[in-house]
C-alpha positions, 0 to 999 in steps of 0.5 A: 504344105499338105501331104498328099495321101491319096488321089482319086479321079471321079470324073474325066471330061472334055474340059474338066477333071474332078478329083478327090485328094485326101491330105494331111494338114500341118496339125496332122488332121486328115481331110478331103480336098475336092479339086476341079482340074482345068488346062487353063484359059485366055481372055482378051480385052479388045480396045479400039482407037476410040476407046471402045471395048468389044464384049460378048453376051452369052448364056452361062449355064452355071449362074443360069444367066446371060453374062456380058464378058470379054472374049475368052476360051480354054487353051488347047493342051500345051498351047501357048496362051499368046497363040490361043488368044488370037484364035479365041478373039477371032472365033467369038468376035471376028476381030483380029489384032496387030498389037497384043499386050499381056495384062496379067495371069491369075487363078480365078478360084484357087480353092477348088480350081486349077485353072490359070487364066491369062489376060491380054489387051488387044489393039490395032483391031480389024473386023472380020467374021465370027467363027463360032463353034456349033454350041456357041450363041454369042452376041457382040457388044461394043461399049466405051471403056468408061461405060463398061466399067460403070456396069461393074457397079450396077452388077451388069458385069459380074464376071471376074475376068472381065472386071480384072481386065477392064480395071487393069486396062483403065490403069494401063491407059492412064499411064500411057 
C-alpha cells in the first residue's frame, strides 16, 4: 500500500479526470502518480446463431487509426453495467439481444487508469437500426468467430477488450 500525501486535479472533463497523487511508497520514498479517472465502461460481443460476431469499425484518435472492435461505451454515472450494455449495443449496431451472459470484468490499464470494463456476450439477436451519437461514424462488420480470432494474430484486431472477449467466447462455446 502507498500513503497518499496529496491529490491534485489538473483536468476535469466530460469522460475523464486527470489527477496527480503524491504518495509515499513502502521504502519511504515520495513519488508522483499520474492517474486518469474514468467511470467505467461496458463492452459487448454479439454472437448470432450461425457463430458470427458483429464488430464495429471506427476511427480512434489516440492510436490514430481505424480499429475493428466489439461494441462498447462509457457507463453513465452510477449506471448498472447490465443496463448500459443493451443501450450501447443498440446505439452502435442496431442489435438487441434477448440473452446476456457476463464474461468478465477487468482493468484495461491499471497503472494509470481507474476504468473498469464489464464484458458481456449477447445472443438471440434481433436487427434494428443504429442510433449513433452525433460524433460517431461507425461501420458494422459481421465475421465468423474463427475469422475474427484469426485477425488478432495479423494485428488487424489490436484492441484489448475485443481480444479478451473473442478468446473468452471461444472458450465458452467449447464448454457448451
